[in-house]
N, C-alpha and C positions, 0 to 999 in steps of 0.2 A: 510472656515472651515464648515464642515457639521456635525461633531460629536466631542465631547470631553468626552472621556470615563472617564477621571479623575474626571469629575463633573457629571457623569451619564447622560450626554446629548447624547441620542441615545443608541443603543445596539450594541453588537458585536456577530457575529455568529462564533463560534469556529469550525474550521475544522482541519484536520490532518496537513495541511501545513501552514495555516495563520489564522489571525483574520480579518474578513471582516466587517467593521462598517456599521450599518444601519443609513442612513441619518436622522437627527433629527432637522435640522435647515432649515427653508424655508426663502428665500430672495425675495424682490420685485425688480422692474426694476432699482432701485437706489442702489442695492446691500446692502440694509438695512434688518436686520432680521425682519420677520413678525410673525413667530411662532416657538417656541422652545419646544421640547418634553423632559421631564426630567423623568428618570426611577427610580423606587423604587427597582425593581428587573429586571431581564432579560425579564420577561413576564408581569410585573405590572408597570403601568404608575403612577409615583408620582404626576405629574401635568403638566400643560402647561402654557407657558408665551407667550402672544400675544401682538404685537405692532400695532398701527394704526398711519399713517402719512398723512400729506397733500401732494399735488402734488410736492412740493419742497423738501420733506423729513423732514419737521419739525414734531417732535413727538407730537401727540395729545392725545394718550391714551395708557395705559398699563393694561392688564388684566392678573392676576395670578390666576389660578384655582389649588387648592391643594386637592388631593383626600385622603380620609381616615385619616384626621388629628385628633389628640387627643386634646380636649379642656376641661379644668377644670372649672366647674361652681358650686359654693357652695360646694366645696370639693367632687364633683362627676365628674368623667371623662366621656366625651361623644365622640363618633366617628362621625365626620362630614366632609363634603367637605367645603372648604372655598374659596370664590371668592372675590378677592381684585381688585378693579378697581381704577386706578389713572388717573385723567384728568389733562391735561396741557393746560392752557389758558394764553399764554404769560408767565409772571413770576409767575402767580398764579397756585397753585397746590391744587386739591381737591381729596378726597378719599371716596370710598364706600366699605363697607365690609359686605358680606352676608354669611349665613351659611345654609347648607342643612337640618340640624337638627332643627326642629321647636322650641324646647325648648331653644336651644342656640341662635337661630336667634332672638327670641323675646327679649331675655335679652341683647344681645351684638351687634346686627346689627346697622349700621348707614349708611346714604346715602348722597352723595354729600357734604361732610364736608370740608370746607376750612381748609387746613393745614397751608399754609403760602403764602405770595407773596413777591417778591424781592424788595429791594431798593438798592441804589448805594453802600451802605456799608455793606449789609447783607440781612436780611429778616425781615418781619413783621409776627409774629407767632400768630396763634389763640389759645387762652387758654380757655379750657372748664372744668367744674367740672368733667365730665365723657366724654369719646369718643362718647357716644350716645346722648349727648345734641345737640339740633337742632341748637342752635346759640352759638357763642363764648361768654364767659363771659367778655372777654377783648382782645385787640390786643396789643402785646408787641414787642418791637424792640430788635432784636439780631444783634450783630455786629461781622463781620468776619475779623480777623487779618491774612494777607497773607504775604508770602515771595516773593522773586524776581521772582519766577516762577508762581505766582498766586495760589500757594497751600495754602489752608486754614489751618492755624496752630492752631488758637484758635477761639472759639465762646464765646463771652461775651454777657450778657443780661442786659437790664435795668429793667427787671421784678423784682418787690419786692414781694416776696412770704411770707406768714406767716410761722412761725416755724412749722416743722413737729414734732408733739407731739405724741410720741408712748405711747400706753397704759401702765399704771403702772402695775408691777407684784404684784397684790394684793394677789394671791394664794388662793382666796376664793373658797369654794365649791358651792356657790350659783351662780345663773345665768340661762339664758334661751336664746336659746334652748340647750346650753351646759354650763357647769360651767365656771366661770372665769378662774379657774386653768387650765382646759382642753384647753381652747382657748389660753391662754398665753403660755402654753407648746407646742402647735402645731403650733402657728403662730409667736411667738416672742422670747421667752427666753429658755435657756437650763435649764430645771427644772427636778429634780428627786423627785417624789412624796414622796419617803421614808423619805425625810428630811424636809417636810412641817410640822411645829409644830402648835398644837392648843394653843390658848390663855390660856386656863385653865391649861395648863401644863407649863406655863412660869410665874414663881413667880414674882410678883411686877410689871408686865407690865402695864403702864398707858393706859388710853383710848385715841384713835386717830382714824381718819376717813380713809376710803379707797381711799385716794388721798394725794397729796402733796401741797394742797392749790390752785391748778389750774386744768385745764382740765384733766380728766382721761377718755378718749374716748374708754373704753372697751365696745364693742357692746353687750356683754353678760350681762352687769349689767344695771339695771334700774337707773334712776336719784336718786331715794331714796337709792338704794344699793351702789351707788358711794360715798355717804356721810354717810353711816352707819359705825358703829364702826368696826374696823378690828378684825377678828377672827383668822387670820393665820399669821405666820412668817416663814422665811426660815432659817434653822439651819446650821451653818458651824462650823467645829471644826478641829483644826490643828493636833489632835492626829492621830497616825497611825491607818489606817482602817476606819477613818472618812472622811467626804467630806470637802475639804479645799477651793474649788472654786465653784461658781454656778451663776445662773441667767445670763449667758453669752449671748451676742447678738452682731452680726457684721452687719455693714451697709457700703454702698458705699459712699465715701466722695470725695470732690474736694478741692484743695488748696484754702484757704480763707473762707471756710465754718466755722461755729462756732458750737460747741457742748457743751451742758449742761447736767449734770448728777445729779440725786437726789435719796435719799434713807432714810428710817428710820432705825435706828440701836438700839440694846438693849443688854446689858449683866448684869448679876446679881450675879457674884461671883468673888472672887479675881483673879487677873491675875496669871497664872502659867507659866510653861515652854512653849517653842514654837518650832515648827517644820517647818523650812523654806520651802516655795514653790519652786518648780523647774520648769524651763521653758519647759522641755520635757512634763511634765504632763499638763501644761497649753496649749501647742500647740496641744496636743491630744484632749483636750476637746473643743478647739476653733472651730473645724469643726462640733461640735454637735448641735450648735444653729440652730433652724428652720429658713428657708428662707435665709440661709447663702449665700451671693453673690459670695463666692469663691468655693462653693460646685461644684465638678466636674472639677475644674480647677487645683487642687493640692491635693495630699494626705498628711496624717499626717507625713509619713517618709520624704517626700520632704520638707515639711514645717520645720521639725526639722533640716534637713540638711542645709537649707538656713540660719537658725538662730541659728546654733550650737554655744553655748557659746556666747561670745561677748556682744554687747550692751544690747540685750534683757535679758540675764541672769543677767547683772548688774542692770537693772531696777527692776527686780523682787526681787533680794536679797539685794541690797544696798539701804536702805531706811532711810531717815533722819526723826527723830521724832521732833516735835515741843514741846514747853513748855506745851501746853494743852494735848499732847498725850503721854508724858513721863510716863511710867509705865502703860499705857493703853494696852489692847490687841492689838496684831499686826493684826488688822482686817481693811479692806480697801474697798472703792469703787475705781475702776480703769478704766482707758481708755488707750488703746495702739493704735498707728497709724502704719500702714504698707503701703509701697508704692505698685505700680502696680506689682512689682516682688515679693511681699509678704515678703519683707525685713523689719525688725523693723526700724522705723524712730525715734519715740519719745513716751513718755508716761507721764501720770499724775495720781496722786492718792490722796485720802483724808482718813486719819486714824480716827478711832473712838476716842473719847475724854476720858481722865482719869476721874475717879470718883472725886467728890468734897468732901473734908474734910474726914470724916470717913465712907462715904457711900460706899456700895459694889456694887451698880448698877448704870447704866447710860443709859438714853434714849436720842437719838440725832436725829437731822435732818441733814444729810450729804449732802454737795453740792460740785460739781466741776463746776465752772461757767466760761462761756466765754472762753472756750478752743479753740483756733484757729487751724484749720487743717493745718499742715505744708506742706504736699505734697498730690498730687492726689493718691488715693488708698482706704484704708479701715480703719474703726475704730472699735475696739473690746472693749466692755465694760463688766465688770463683778464685782462680789463681791468676797472677799477672806478673809480667817482667818488662820493665822499661829500659833496662840496660842492654847495650848492644853486645851481648854475650849470652852463652847458654846457661840457663838455670833450670834444674830438673826438679819435678815434683812427683810425689807418689803417695798412695794411701790417703788421698784427699777424702775427708769424711765429715759428714754433718750429723750432729746429734741434737734433736729437738725435744725439749721438755714442755709439753702443753701445760697451761695454767688453768685457772678456775673459770675463765670466761668462755662460754660456748657460743653465745649469740649476742649481737647488738643490733637492734632494729629501729629505724626511724620511719615516720609516716608523713604522707601528705594529709591535709585536714580530713578528707573523706575516706581515709583508710588505706590508700594505695601505698605499698612499701616503696621507700626511696632507696632503690636497689644500689645506687651509686655510692651511698655512704653507710649502707647496712652490711653486716658481716656475719659469717657463720664459720665455726671451726670445721676443718676438713675431717671427714670420716665419722662424724657424730650424728645421732638421730636428730633430725630437724624438728624443732618445735613448730607445729602448725597452728597452735592456738595463740594468735598474736593480737590483732586489732580488736579491741573490746573483749579480748579473751575468747573470740569465736574461731572455730576451726576453718582453716583455709581449705578450699577444694581446688587444688592447683597441681601442675606438673604431674598429671596422672600418667602421661606417656613418656617413654624413654628419651625422647628428644627434648624434653622439658616443657612441652606444650600441655594445655589442659583447660579446665573451666575458668580458672581465676575468679571463683566465687568465694563467699564466706557464708557458712551455715549458722544462722541465728536461731534455728529451731522452727519457728513458724514460717520463715521464708529464707530464700537465698539472696544475698546482697552482692552487688557488683561494684566494687570500689573504683573501677576504671571510669565509670560514668556517675558514681554517687547516687545510684538509684536501685530500687528493688525491681525484680522481674515480674512480681505478681502484686496484687493489691493487699493492703493492710487488712487482716481479718477483722479488725475493729474500726474499719474506715467510717462506718455510720456514725461514730461518736464525734468525728471531726469532718463534717461534710464540706467545710470551706477549704480544706487542704487536699492537694492531690494525694491519692493513696500510694503513690510510688516514691514519695519524697523520703529522704533520710535525714533524721535529726532536725526536722524543721529548717533544713538548710543552714544549720548553725552547729556544726560538729565539734566546735571548740568547747561549748558549754552544755551540750545536750547529747545524750547517747540513746541507743535503742538496745535493750538487754535481750529481747527475745523475738524480735521481728514484729512486735505489736507497737502500739502507740508509745512514743518516746517519753522519757521522764527527765525533768531538769535536775541538775546536780544540786541536791539540797543537803541531805541529812548529816553530813560529817560534823558541822558546827554551826552555831548561830552567834552573831556578834553585833554589838551596837555600832552604828555609824560613827558615833563620837569616840569610840575606843579603837577604831581601826585606822591604820595609816591610809591617807588619801581617801578617807570616808568609806573605805571598803571596796572601792572600785578596783576591779581586776582580780579580786580574790576568787579562787576556784573552790568548788565544793563547799561553799559557805553561804548561809543566808544572812543578809544584812538587815537589821532593824533600822529603818530610817526615822521612826518615831516610836518611843517606848510607851508603855501603859502609864497614863496620867502625866505624860510629858507636858511641861509648861514652856519649853523652849521651842515654840512653834513659829513657822513662817507667817508672814503677814497674810491675813485672810483665813488662816486655819483655825480649827476649833482649839480653844485653850481653856483648861487643860484638855489633852487628848484623851478621848474616851475608849480608845482601843490601841491596837498595835499596827504599824505599817511595816510591810516587808518589801524591799526593793524587788521588782519583777518586771522584766521587759514585757511589752504588750504581746499578748498571745501565749504567755506562759500558762501551762496547765496548773490547776490547783485541785486538791484532793480533800475528801471528807476525813475529819479527825477521828471518827469512830462510827459505830452503827447508830443510825438515827432515822428521822423522818423530815422531809422538806415541809416547812410550814409557811414559807413566803418566798415569792419571786417578784422582784420589781424590774420591769423591762420597758421603761418609758422610751418614747422616741428621742427625747432629750433628757439629760439629767443623769443621775447616778443609778447604775444598775447593781443589784445585789441579789443574793440568795441566802435564806436563813434555814438552818438545820437545827432541830431539837433532838438532843441526845438523851440517853437512857435516864440520866439523873434529873432531867427536866430543864437543864440549861439550854438556852437558845443562842447559837453562834451565828453571827452575820458576816458574810464575805462580801466586801464592798469594792467598788471601782472595777467592775468586770465587763468584759465585752459580750460574753455569751454564756449560756448554760448548756451543758452537755445534752446531746440528743437523748430523748426518752425520759428526762427528769422534769417533773412538774410538781406543783403543790400536792402533797399527799403521798409522793413517792417515797418508798423506803430506800435508804442508801446505806452502804456498808463502808467499814473502815478502809481507807485507801482508794475508794471509788472516785473517778474523775467527776468533778462537779461542773467544771467549765474552764474558760480562758480568762486571764486577767486583761484589763483594759488600760486606757491612758488617762482617765479622769483623775482628779485629785489636785492638791495644791502645787506639788512640785515633783517632777519625774514620775515615771510610771511605777505603780506599786499596787500591792494588794493590802487592803485594810481589813482587819478582823476585830470585831468587838463581841461582847457576850453579856447576857443577863441570866440570873438564876431563875428558878421556878416561880419566885415571888416577884420577879421583875426588877430586881436590884442589879445595878451595874457591877460586873466582876471582871477580873483579869482573865482573858481567854487562855493565857499560858499557865494559869494556876491549877488547872484541872487536866488530867489525862483522860480524854474521852475514849481512847482505844487501848489496845493491849501492847502496841509496838511503837518504838521510837521511829523518827524519820530515818535514822541510819539503818535500823532493821528492816523497815518497809522497803526502802530503795535498794539496800544491799542484799539482804537475805531473800526477799520476795520479788526483787526486780521491779518494784512499782506496780505489781499486778495484784489487785485486791482479791481476785478469785483464788490466788494461792494462799492468801491469809484465811479466806473462808475454808479452803480445803484443809489448811493446817489446824484451824480451830475444830473442825469436824473430827479430824484424826486424833487430836488431843482429847476431845470429849470421849470418843470411842475407846481410846486407850485407858482413860480414867475409869470408864464403866467396866472394861475388861479387867482392870487391875483390882477393882472392888470385889469382883467375883472370884478372883484367882487367889488360892491359898499360898502361903509361903512355904509349903512343904517342899522337901527336896526329893529329887528322883532317887531311884535305887542306887545310882552311882555315887550319891552324896553330893552332886553338883546342883546349884540353883538353876532354875529355868531362866534363860535369857529374857530380859524385858526390853522391848523396843518402845520408846516414847518420843513423840514429837514435842520439841521445846522451842523456845524463842530462837535458840541458836542453831536449830536443825534437828536431825535425828540422832539420838544417842543410843548406844547399846550398853547395858549394864549387866551385872551379875554373871560375867563370863570369867570362869576360873581358868588357871593355867592347864593346858592339856585338853581343853574342851573342844567343841565343834568348831570354834573360831579358828583354831590352829589348823584343823583339817581344811577349812574353807580357804585359808591363805595358801596352804600347800597345793590345793587343786587349782587355785587362781594362777599360781606360779607355773604349774606344769603345762597349762594350756587350756584353751576353751573347750576342747573335746573332752578332756578329763573332768573338768568342772561340770559340764553338762551331764555326763554319765553319772557323776556323783549325785547331782540334783535329781535326775530321773529315777535313781534307786532309792529315793526318799531321804537323801542326805543323812546317811547313818552317823550317829553321834550327836544329832540335835535332840535335846531332851524336851 
């Protein structure tokens, strides 16, 4: 693919007869994209995306240059170019962000910042007070929960963060450089200045401070002003033509988060009639709060249509009074939870209290404490009054305690994220390694647009169309399949680990059909034996006893060599049973029967290696498509093909550790052999420092590093890794002092 006009990659020249695209993607000798041009208009370039790889195709760097972006700084919009550079060093990812505008660059730039590095269950994330901080304040562990296809479904963290304490709505006219009221109305709460009341006009109001007894981090107020006596309150009245709801604020929340709500309330006249709130009015005002996370995602009419009548209307109109609130004004602090589809989930409220004895006024501190978020979505908090009398509110304040859940992601079968039901916690580093565990190439530009590709290593995949942009590097092995397909068009049972030929989900377990519920149909990541070795319970017409083993396999499933060996026979009649026989190192001959075809390049006399694709399964046999395997020893005696391990690795290791790529097994074997030779020549003497020399050895489980004592070069390496890529590279260029 050279252009994608749907994503503004490249341009089109319109003529009277056709549209001729102008190429916008440049590839290297490995068919990997190196430069992509993204258009803003037909004549204006929005930006460029550039990739750098090593000689084997491993991605080292990604540079995104965005032209003419709008960046807001201190409520002032600036036009600037943005250059974002991502560095990849193994599982570690660093990022640099620079701006062409000097004012913005001084305030927002950062260089070579460690974002995260991987561990076997997820990632270790760097946490900083601001992106511009030169060193992380701490490193936290995030854990990724995956399904049978390796798709990341949830990201959980062990990070314990302090509560997010939003500024209280003090409504004060004091403050600098702007008033507290102006700041609160522009940044946090839905406030109509016409309903802000002065203390001097509220009879009998007792003295209290501009806080709720804990932090009120309003940056417009000085420390003294935050503890000064309050001079303002917010007036709500349920009478017609008055304001019944106010101080609304909406935030993004995740299931398991905890929300607390606080406010001061006061009224000084007998309770009169009331005018119930209606959900339509509430939903209209809901979108007015500043910084609303759903702004632009839905309009008022759609919001009202989704929640027409039903549970939300019931929550607003059907409210139970307590003993302390019977006879009090129908005035409340409220919280409503919506899911990701903006549907009402649940709500809570706290009513003002009734007056005591013969008193006609009541001043209270209202709280809604430890309200657990039921579902991913949004929380809307607000004050309300349905009684036809004045009720005043002040210091309305929201405290949000985030939980362990950072992300929840759902997918369409071919990998496209189901955005409507997926969630991400606000303000956290997004996990881009999602579908099949591959890195998303998306949202490169500040408006949220980008490539919407996934990097599988050998190729980029487009989940929007379920196809690759370039051919499979191993396409000659399956000439009957289009080289642009993904997962043999069966993404529920087959995945592609590296952009090469797919592999069926096998190695986790093997089970007999007779031992599995429903005969094993529907089991994932499981191989089902439909007939065992020497099985006598055979269908009519079948060999009895069975001389081999049958494995259920849909027609066209790939099968692999069990070890290193040589092909001794191939039967490929026009009609009848097709098979291939491989002789392994111990002299055993293993026959693979009921096949459709043999892989390209394999013939009698060919050497094959452990894990190499031998061909595709067929549809012949007594019942259901399956692969039959039988074996004889070097003397021609019938043997159980599962009784001997012809290779070094299990199915689980082959498909999991090596991704179904036999060339990686060969590379691992070579590395292991070289390591063994090196170790035989290496003495066990210690260096002058008394430390053992580090030994690196490739094993079945991967690369392990041993003989590293406390305080050795490994600690230096971790320090350099944390400090940034530039520091690490300088250390390595200087010979990595400390490595013995």
